[in-house]
C-alpha positions in Angstrom: 5.9 10.4 -67.2 5.7 13.6 -69.2 7.9 16.7 -68.4 6.7 18.6 -65.3 4.3 21.5 -66.0 5.2 25.1 -65.2 3.5 28.4 -64.6 4.1 30.5 -67.7 4.9 33.7 -65.7 5.5 35.0 -62.2 2.2 36.8 -62.1 0.5 33.4 -62.9 2.3 31.8 -60.0 1.6 34.7 -57.6 -2.2 34.7 -58.4 -2.5 30.9 -58.2 -0.6 30.8 -54.9 -2.6 33.8 -53.5 -5.8 32.1 -54.8 -4.9 29.0 -52.7 -4.2 31.1 -49.7 -7.2 33.4 -50.0 -9.9 30.9 -49.0 -13.0 30.8 -46.8 -10.8 31.1 -43.7 -10.2 34.8 -44.7 -14.0 35.3 -44.9 -15.5 33.4 -42.1 -12.7 33.0 -39.5 -10.4 36.1 -39.7 -13.2 38.7 -39.0 -14.5 36.7 -36.1 -11.1 36.3 -34.5 -10.3 40.0 -35.0 -13.5 40.9 -33.3 -13.0 38.5 -30.4 -9.3 39.2 -29.7 -9.0 43.0 -29.6 -9.7 44.3 -33.1 -6.6 46.4 -34.0 -4.5 44.5 -31.5 -5.2 41.2 -33.3 -4.6 42.9 -36.7 -1.2 44.1 -35.5 -0.2 40.7 -34.0 -1.4 38.9 -37.2 0.6 41.3 -39.4 3.8 40.8 -37.4 3.4 37.0 -37.6 2.6 37.1 -41.3 5.8 38.9 -42.2 7.9 36.8 -39.9 6.5 33.3 -39.2 4.2 33.1 -42.3 7.0 34.4 -44.6 9.5 32.0 -43.2 7.4 28.9 -43.7 6.0 29.9 -47.1 9.6 30.7 -48.3 10.7 27.2 -47.1 7.9 25.4 -48.8 8.1 27.2 -52.1 11.9 26.9 -52.2 11.8 23.2 -51.4 9.3 22.7 -54.2 11.3 24.6 -56.8 14.7 23.2 -55.8 13.6 19.6 -55.8 11.1 19.9 -58.7 8.8 17.5 -56.7 5.6 17.6 -54.7 5.5 17.0 -50.9 6.1 13.2 -50.7 9.0 13.2 -53.2 10.5 16.5 -52.0 10.9 15.6 -48.3 12.3 12.2 -49.3 14.8 13.8 -51.5 15.8 16.2 -48.7 16.4 13.5 -46.1 15.1 9.9 -46.3 14.6 9.9 -42.6 12.0 12.7 -43.0 10.2 11.0 -45.9 7.3 10.4 -43.6 6.9 14.2 -43.3 6.0 14.4 -46.9 3.4 11.7 -46.5 1.8 13.5 -43.5 1.8 16.8 -45.5 0.1 14.9 -48.4 -2.6 13.5 -46.1 -3.9 16.9 -45.1 -5.2 17.8 -48.6 -6.8 14.4 -48.8 -8.7 15.1 -45.6 -9.5 18.7 -46.5 -10.9 18.2 -50.0 -14.1 16.5 -49.0 -15.3 18.9 -46.4 -14.1 21.9 -48.4 -16.2 20.7 -51.3 -19.2 20.4 -49.1 -18.8 24.0 -48.1 -18.3 25.0 -51.7 -21.6 23.3 -52.5 -23.3 25.4 -49.7 -21.9 28.6 -51.3 -23.4 27.7 -54.7 -26.7 26.9 -53.0 -26.9 30.3 -51.3 -25.8 32.1 -54.5 -28.7 30.5 -56.3 -31.0 31.3 -53.4 -30.1 35.0 -53.7 -30.3 35.1 -57.5 -33.8 33.6 -57.4 -34.9 36.2 -54.8 -35.4 33.9 -51.8 -33.5 36.3 -49.5 -36.2 36.3 -46.8 -36.1 32.5 -46.6 -32.3 32.5 -46.4 -32.5 34.9 -43.5 -34.6 32.6 -41.4 -32.8 31.0 -38.4 -33.8 27.5 -39.4 -33.1 27.7 -43.2 -29.4 26.6 -43.0 -29.9 23.8 -40.6 -32.9 22.5 -42.6 -30.9 22.6 -45.8 -27.8 20.7 -44.5 -30.1 18.3 -42.6 -31.5 17.0 -45.9 -30.0 14.1 -47.8 -30.4 14.9 -51.5 -29.8 18.6 -52.0 -26.4 19.0 -50.4 -25.1 16.1 -52.5 -26.2 17.8 -55.7 -24.6 21.1 -54.9 -21.2 19.6 -53.8 -21.2 17.4 -57.0 -21.5 20.6 -59.0 -18.6 22.2 -57.1 -16.3 19.1 -57.5 -17.1 19.0 -61.2 -15.9 22.7 -61.6 -12.8 22.0 -59.6 -11.9 18.7 -61.4 -12.3 20.3 -64.9 -9.9 23.1 -64.0 -7.3 20.7 -62.6 -7.8 18.4 -65.6 -6.8 21.2 -67.9 -3.4 21.4 -66.2 -1.2 24.0 -64.6 -1.0 26.6 -67.3 -4.3 26.2 -69.2 -6.3 25.4 -66.1 -5.0 26.7 -62.8 -3.1 29.7 -64.0 -5.7 30.9 -66.5 -8.6 30.6 -64.0 -6.5 32.3 -61.2 -5.7 35.2 -63.5 -9.4 35.8 -63.9 -10.8 34.9 -60.5 -8.3 36.7 -58.2 -8.6 40.2 -59.7 -12.4 39.8 -59.6 -12.3 38.5 -56.0 -10.3 41.5 -54.9 -12.6 44.0 -56.8 -15.7 42.4 -55.3 -14.2 42.6 -51.8 -13.4 46.3 -52.2 -16.9 47.0 -53.7 -18.8 45.2 -50.9 -16.6 46.7 -48.1 -17.0 50.2 -49.6 -20.7 49.9 -49.8 -20.9 48.5 -46.2 -19.1 51.6 -44.8 -21.8 53.9 -46.3 -24.5 52.3 -44.0 -25.4 54.4 -40.9 -23.4 53.3 -37.9 -20.9 51.3 -39.9 -18.0 53.6 -39.0 -18.5 52.7 -35.4 -18.1 49.0 -36.4 -15.0 49.9 -38.4 -13.5 51.7 -35.4 -14.2 48.6 -33.3 -12.4 46.5 -35.9 -9.2 48.6 -36.3 -8.8 50.2 -32.9 -6.4 48.3 -30.7 -8.0 47.1 -27.4 -5.3 45.9 -25.0 -8.1 44.8 -22.6 -8.8 41.8 -24.9 -5.1 41.0 -25.5 -3.6 37.9 -24.1 -1.5 35.0 -25.0 -4.5 33.5 -26.8 -4.4 36.5 -29.1 -1.1 35.4 -30.4 -2.1 31.7 -30.6 -5.3 32.6 -32.4 -3.4 34.7 -34.9 -0.9 32.0 -35.4 -3.6 29.4 -36.0 -5.3 31.7 -38.5 -2.0 31.8 -40.6 -2.5 28.1 -41.5 -6.0 28.9 -42.7 -4.9 32.0 -44.5 -1.7 31.0 -46.2 -2.1 27.4 -47.2 0.8 26.4 -45.0 2.0 22.9 -43.8 -0.2 20.9 -46.3 2.2 20.5 -49.2 0.3 22.8 -51.5 3.0 25.5 -51.7 5.6 22.8 -52.2 3.6 21.6 -55.2 3.1 25.1 -56.6 6.8 25.9 -56.0 7.8 22.9 -58.1 6.0 24.6 -61.0 7.9 27.9 -60.7 10.6 28.6 -63.3 14.1 29.1 -62.1 14.3 32.7 -63.4 11.5 33.9 -61.1 12.5 36.0 -58.1 11.0 34.2 -55.2 11.7 37.1 -52.8 9.3 39.4 -54.7 6.9 36.6 -55.5 6.4 35.6 -51.9 6.1 39.2 -50.7 3.3 39.8 -53.3 1.5 36.6 -52.1 1.8 37.9 -48.5 0.4 41.3 -49.4 -2.5 39.9 -51.4 -3.5 37.4 -48.8 -3.2 39.7 -45.8 -4.9 42.5 -47.7 -7.9 40.4 -48.6 -8.1 39.1 -45.0 -8.1 42.7 -43.7 -10.7 43.8 -46.3 -12.9 40.8 -45.4 -13.0 42.2 -41.9 -13.9 45.7 -43.2 -16.6 44.0 -45.3 -18.1 41.9 -42.6 -17.6 43.4 -39.1 -19.1 46.9 -39.6 -22.2 45.4 -41.4 -22.8 42.7 -38.7 -22.1 45.4 -36.1 -24.9 47.6 -37.5 -27.6 45.1 -38.1 -26.9 42.4 -35.5 -24.6 43.8 -33.0 -21.6 41.9 -31.7 -23.8 39.0 -30.8 -24.1 38.4 -34.6 -20.4 37.7 -34.9 -19.6 34.1 -35.0 -17.1 31.9 -36.8 -17.5 29.4 -39.7 -20.8 28.5 -41.2 -22.7 30.4 -38.5 -21.3 33.7 -39.8 -21.5 33.1 -43.6 -24.8 31.2 -43.8 -26.8 32.5 -40.9 -25.6 36.0 -39.7 -24.7 37.5 -43.1 -28.0 36.5 -44.9 -29.8 38.3 -42.1 -27.6 41.3 -42.7 -28.3 41.3 -46.4 -32.0 40.9 -45.8 -32.0 43.9 -43.5 -30.4 46.0 -46.2 -33.6 45.7 -48.3 -33.5 45.5 -52.1 -29.8 46.4 -52.4 -29.0 43.6 -49.9 -30.0 41.1 -52.5 -27.4 42.5 -54.9 -24.7 42.6 -52.2 -25.6 39.1 -51.2 -25.2 37.8 -54.8 -21.8 39.6 -55.1 -20.7 38.2 -51.7 -21.5 34.6 -52.6 -19.8 35.0 -56.0 -16.8 36.2 -54.0 -17.1 33.3 -51.6 -17.4 30.9 -54.4 -14.3 32.1 -56.1 -12.4 31.9 -52.7 -13.6 28.4 -52.2 -12.9 27.3 -55.8 -9.3 28.7 -56.0 -8.4 27.1 -52.7 -10.0 23.7 -53.6 -8.2 23.7 -57.0 -4.9 23.9 -55.1 -5.9 21.2 -52.8 -6.9 18.8 -55.6 -3.8 19.8 -57.6 -1.6 18.8 -54.6 -3.3 15.4 -54.3 -3.1 14.9 -58.1 0.6 15.8 -58.3 1.5 13.5 -55.5 -0.4 10.6 -57.1 1.1 11.3 -60.5 4.6 11.1 -59.0 3.9 8.0 -56.9 2.0 5.9 -59.5 3.6 7.4 -62.7 0.2 8.2 -64.2 -0.8 11.0 -66.5 -2.9 14.0 -65.3 -6.3 13.2 -67.0 -6.5 9.7 -65.8 -5.4 10.6 -62.3 -7.8 13.5 -62.0 -10.8 11.4 -63.2 -10.1 8.6 -60.7 -9.6 11.0 -57.8 -12.9 12.8 -58.8 -14.9 9.6 -58.6 -13.3 8.7 -55.2 -14.1 12.2 -53.8 -17.7 12.2 -55.1 -18.2 9.2 -52.7 -16.0 10.4 -49.8 -17.6 13.9 -49.9 -21.1 12.4 -49.8 -20.3 10.9 -46.4 -19.2 14.3 -45.1 -22.3 16.0 -46.6 -24.5 13.5 -44.9 -22.8 14.1 -41.6 -25.7 16.4 -40.6 -28.4 13.8 -41.4 -27.8 10.1 -41.9 -24.3 10.0 -40.4 -24.9 12.6 -37.7 -22.5 12.3 -34.7 -21.4 14.6 -31.9 -17.8 14.2 -30.7 -16.1 16.1 -28.0 -12.8 17.4 -29.4 -9.6 17.9 -27.3 -9.8 21.7 -27.8 -13.0 21.8 -25.8 -15.4 22.1 -28.7 -18.0 19.6 -30.0 -18.0 18.7 -33.6 -19.8 16.7 -36.4 -17.9 14.9 -39.2 -16.9 18.1 -41.0 -15.7 19.6 -37.7 -13.7 16.5 -36.9 -11.9 16.5 -40.3 -11.2 20.2 -39.8 -9.8 19.7 -36.4 -7.5 16.8 -37.4 -6.1 18.6 -40.4 -5.9 22.2 -39.2 -5.5 22.0 -35.4 -3.5 18.8 -35.0 -1.5 17.9 -38.1 -0.5 21.3 -39.4 1.3 22.5 -36.2 3.0 19.1 -35.9 4.2 19.2 -39.5 5.4 22.8 -39.1 7.4 21.8 -36.0 9.1 18.9 -37.8 9.7 21.1 -40.9 11.4 23.7 -38.7 13.7 21.1 -37.2 14.5 19.6 -40.6 15.3 23.0 -42.3 16.6 24.8 -39.3 18.9 22.1 -37.8 19.5 19.3 -40.3 19.4 20.9 -43.8 20.3 24.3 -42.4 18.7 27.6 -43.5 21.5 28.2 -46.0 20.0 25.4 -48.1 16.9 27.5 -48.6 18.9 30.7 -48.9 20.8 29.3 -51.9 17.5 28.9 -53.8 16.3 32.4 -52.8 19.6 33.9 -54.2 19.7 31.6 -57.2 19.9 34.3 -59.8 21.9 36.8 -57.8 18.8 38.2 -56.0 19.3 39.5 -52.4 17.5 37.6 -49.7 16.6 40.7 -47.7 15.1 38.9 -44.7 17.8 36.2 -44.6 18.8 36.8 -40.9 15.2 37.0 -39.8 14.5 33.7 -41.7 17.5 32.0 -40.0 16.4 33.0 -36.5 12.7 32.1 -37.2 13.4 28.6 -38.6 16.0 27.6 -36.0 14.7 29.1 -32.7 11.4 30.8 -32.8 9.2 28.6 -35.0 9.9 25.3 -33.1 8.9 27.0 -29.8 5.7 28.6 -31.2 4.7 25.3 -32.9 5.1 23.4 -29.7 2.8 25.9 -27.9 0.3 25.9 -30.7 0.2 22.1 -30.8 -0.2 21.9 -27.1 -3.1 24.4 -27.3 -4.9 22.6 -30.1 -4.7 19.3 -28.4 -6.0 20.7 -25.1 -2.8 20.0 -23.2 -2.0 23.7 -22.7 -5.3 24.4 -21.0 -4.6 21.6 -18.6 -1.1 23.0 -17.8 -2.5 26.5 -17.3 -5.3 25.4 -14.9 
């Protein structure tokens, strides 16, 4: 097998990792949770968790990747053969995520084209989204286009593909977010929505605020799915991981905050709080209504928004497919182009099943967390609500008690850099993270609700 690829620079790594972290979860889940769980209170809790829990787990994954020079399956096996299964579990999550994320990416392209062609009024209709996803042919065409974009970039490799695209897309994504958020605040009444978003409200604060913020970290920071281990394995030894991870944190959290500024005031003005929802309901139903209500300028804002959403979906999906590709290359000793092509064919088929989950393969399943879901929701629940907390719990045990935090600290201080949050990291990995992960796992599986009744 050829020599392992590398990011050519620190900024290339930071933008690629931030691109992985800044996904649709920042756009359609973060604003909803902030509005539901106390606005500024949720923001404060999330920020505290991001610089403690999120930092600790991201540091661990990136350091593991760089120190072992391997992706998740090989890296965990190299750490401790008894925990080799943990790498397999981490590798399974991207396998589950890629099909349904590609379906959503296809939806984004569909709405971008809808706004470009001027069918804004149609997109604002209540039945438009459900009618679209309920068809058999059109959703397949759009996701195929999305997978083709993703596959081509991964096919080009780490430096020429992932790094080059991230250096272009991430600055554009941030600029678009600032532009849309800035314009939204000029609308009459938007400041009231902004105040609602940033003003702490202790009346809505509870233990669920912490649990919701913790769950959002998995969506926002690409944690516990092996992606950061893979990206870490591409980082050169002379890169200061302390600064790099801090920059990823700032970019990811900043975009999540700006997404709230962009969405909550606008929805507040045109639809009231009843218009706030999570997931597809926010992006493909509530927001098109908001853009239509803005008149002519709303079409332009809608186009920019779906470009932004497309970039967010694409940079995240690139990292997901890259993680799968890297693991397969290591396991089967195959080269990148062949591996990517084979995986693309497999995922064209697998994604078609998920896309048809709203028509031919429509099912309704009661999930342990109390919600009811179709195929896409089931895949999302298994990966994000069940497997990620479980993997994080076992990772904390492995790093905190078996390998010991000093093993990670050595990589953080490799070139004489100071690991400024070393003591915090030690405490988080050994004591706090295992407890939080147990609570989050019990909540996602519905056990915590039974205990608290």
